[in-house]
C-alpha positions in Angstrom: -1.5 -24.0 -0.9 0.3 -20.7 -1.3 4.1 -20.9 -1.6 5.8 -17.7 -0.3 9.1 -16.2 -0.9 10.8 -13.3 0.8 13.3 -12.0 -1.7 12.9 -9.8 -4.7 14.4 -10.3 -8.1 17.5 -8.2 -8.5 17.3 -4.8 -10.1 14.1 -5.3 -12.2 12.2 -2.1 -11.2 12.7 0.6 -13.8 10.3 3.2 -12.3 11.1 4.5 -8.8 7.5 4.2 -7.6 6.0 2.1 -4.9 2.3 1.8 -4.1 1.0 1.0 -0.7 -2.3 0.0 0.9 -3.0 2.0 4.1 -5.0 0.2 6.8 -3.2 -2.9 8.0 -0.1 -2.1 6.0 1.0 1.3 7.2 -1.2 1.7 10.3 -3.0 -0.7 12.7 -6.3 -1.9 11.3 -9.6 -2.4 13.0 -12.7 -4.3 12.1 -14.6 -1.3 13.5 -12.8 1.0 11.0 -10.3 3.8 11.7 -12.7 6.6 12.5 -10.5 9.4 13.9 -6.9 10.7 13.9 -6.5 9.4 17.4 -7.4 5.9 16.3 -4.9 6.1 13.5 -1.7 4.5 14.9 1.3 3.5 12.7 2.5 -0.1 12.8 6.0 -0.1 14.3 8.6 0.5 11.6 6.2 1.4 8.8 6.8 5.1 8.7 10.5 4.6 9.0 10.3 2.2 6.0 8.4 4.8 4.0 11.0 7.5 5.0 13.8 5.2 3.8 12.1 4.7 0.5 11.6 8.5 0.1 15.2 9.2 0.9 16.3 6.6 -1.7 14.4 8.5 -4.4 11.2 6.5 -4.6 7.9 8.2 -5.0 5.2 6.6 -2.8 1.5 6.5 -3.4 -1.3 5.1 -1.3 -4.4 3.4 -2.6 -7.1 2.8 0.0 -10.7 1.6 0.2 -12.5 3.8 2.7 -16.1 2.6 2.7 -16.5 4.1 6.2 -17.2 7.4 4.3 -20.2 5.9 2.5 -21.3 4.1 5.7 -21.3 7.4 7.6 -18.7 6.3 10.2 -16.5 9.4 9.6 -16.5 12.5 7.4 -14.2 13.5 4.6 -12.8 16.2 6.9 -11.9 13.5 9.5 -10.2 11.4 6.7 -8.2 14.5 5.8 -7.2 14.9 9.4 -6.0 11.3 9.6 -3.9 11.8 6.5 -2.5 15.1 7.7 -1.4 13.3 10.9 0.3 10.6 8.8 2.0 13.2 6.6 3.2 15.2 9.7 4.7 12.1 11.3 6.4 11.1 8.1 7.8 14.6 7.6 9.4 14.4 11.0 11.3 11.4 9.6 12.1 13.1 6.3 9.6 10.9 4.5 6.9 11.9 2.0 3.8 10.5 0.4 3.3 11.8 -3.2 -0.4 11.0 -3.5 -3.3 9.4 -1.6 -6.0 7.8 -3.8 -9.2 6.9 -2.0 -12.3 4.9 -2.9 -15.1 6.4 -0.8 -17.8 4.0 -2.0 -19.8 1.3 -0.3 -19.1 -2.2 -1.7 -22.7 -2.4 -3.0 -22.1 0.7 -5.1 -20.2 -1.4 -7.7 -17.9 1.5 -8.5 -14.8 1.1 -10.6 -12.3 2.4 -8.0 -12.8 0.0 -5.1 -9.9 -2.5 -5.0 -9.6 -5.0 -6.5 -10.8 -2.9 -9.4 -8.0 -0.8 -11.0 -9.4 2.8 -11.5 -7.2 4.2 -8.6 -4.1 2.6 -10.1 -5.1 4.1 -13.5 -5.3 7.5 -11.8 -1.8 7.2 -10.5 -0.5 6.2 -13.9 -2.3 9.3 -15.4 -0.9 11.6 -12.6 2.7 10.3 -13.0 2.6 9.7 -16.8 4.5 6.5 -16.1 4.1 2.9 -17.2 3.4 1.2 -13.8 3.9 -2.3 -15.1 5.8 -4.3 -12.5 5.7 -1.6 -9.9 5.7 -2.9 -6.3 2.3 -2.9 -4.6 2.3 -3.8 -0.8 -0.9 -4.7 1.1 -2.5 -7.0 3.6 -5.7 -8.1 1.9 -6.7 -10.4 -0.9 -8.1 -7.2 -2.7 -4.6 -5.8 -2.6 -3.1 -8.9 -4.2 -5.9 -9.0 -6.8 -5.6 -5.4 -7.8 -1.9 -5.8 -8.3 -2.4 -8.8 -10.5 -5.3 -7.1 -12.4 -3.1 -4.1 -13.3 0.2 -6.0 -13.8 1.9 -4.7 -10.6 4.2 -6.8 -8.4 2.2 -7.8 -5.3 3.7 -8.2 -1.9 1.7 -9.4 1.1 2.5 -8.2 4.7 1.3 -10.3 7.6 0.1 -7.3 9.6 -3.5 -6.3 9.6 -5.5 -8.9 7.7 -2.3 -10.4 6.2 -2.3 -13.7 8.1 -6.0 -14.3 7.3 -5.3 -13.4 3.7 -2.4 -15.9 3.4 -4.6 -18.7 4.6 -7.3 -18.1 2.1 -5.6 -17.3 -1.1 -3.8 -19.6 -3.5 -1.0 -17.7 -5.0 2.2 -19.4 -6.2 5.5 -17.7 -5.3 3.8 -14.9 -3.4 6.2 -12.3 -2.0 5.4 -12.3 1.7 6.9 -10.4 4.7 6.2 -10.0 8.4 5.6 -6.2 8.0 6.2 -3.2 5.7 9.6 -2.6 7.3 10.9 -6.0 6.4 9.3 -5.8 2.9 11.0 -2.5 2.1 14.3 -3.6 3.5 14.3 -6.6 1.2 13.1 -4.6 -1.7 15.8 -2.0 -1.4 18.5 -4.6 -1.0 17.5 -6.0 -4.4 18.0 -2.7 -6.2 21.2 -2.4 -8.2 22.6 1.1 -9.0 22.0 2.0 -12.6 25.0 1.9 -15.0 23.8 5.1 -16.7 
C-alpha cells in the first residue's frame, strides 16, 4: 500500500525549475480527450498556482502525452489554440510557461518521448542546460510518477484527473500527494528557504 506525505524537505531544490503534466493536473481531464480550446478548462486554483511559481522566480515546463493527435481527434493547429488559451489566461494572472513539450504519438508507436519514457525531460535539460536531478514533477497518472523516477526527478501526485485512480493502483513508499496543484505548489513554496548567497 502506498504511504503518502504532504510536505516537502526543506530547501533542497537548487534549480528554480518545475515540470508539470497538463491534462488532469492543470486542466480538467476527459476520457474522451480534450479536443478543442472550449473543452480545455483549468482546474480551480491551478493557473493561480502556476502564476505564484512564476512570480517567485521559477521556470515552468509542461510535459504532455497527446496521442489524440495520432488518433486524429484533433489537429496540431487545435492543440496550439488550446495552449494559446492557457498562456493567455496565465498572462492575465502574471504567470508564464517557459516551454511545452509534447509527445504526439500513439502508444503503439513505441516512441521514446511518450511518458513514462524520458526523451521529453531530456529535451528540457538540453534546452535549459541544467541538471534536472531532483526537480519537482507534478502529475496525476502512474506514467507521470514513473517518468519522474526514471529521470531522477521528485514526483508529486495530485488527486485531480486520474490521481485518485493512480493512488489506488501504484505502490510507492513516501509518495508526495496533494489534493490539487494549488495545494502542492503552496506546500512546495513553503519548503523553500532563501539562499544565503
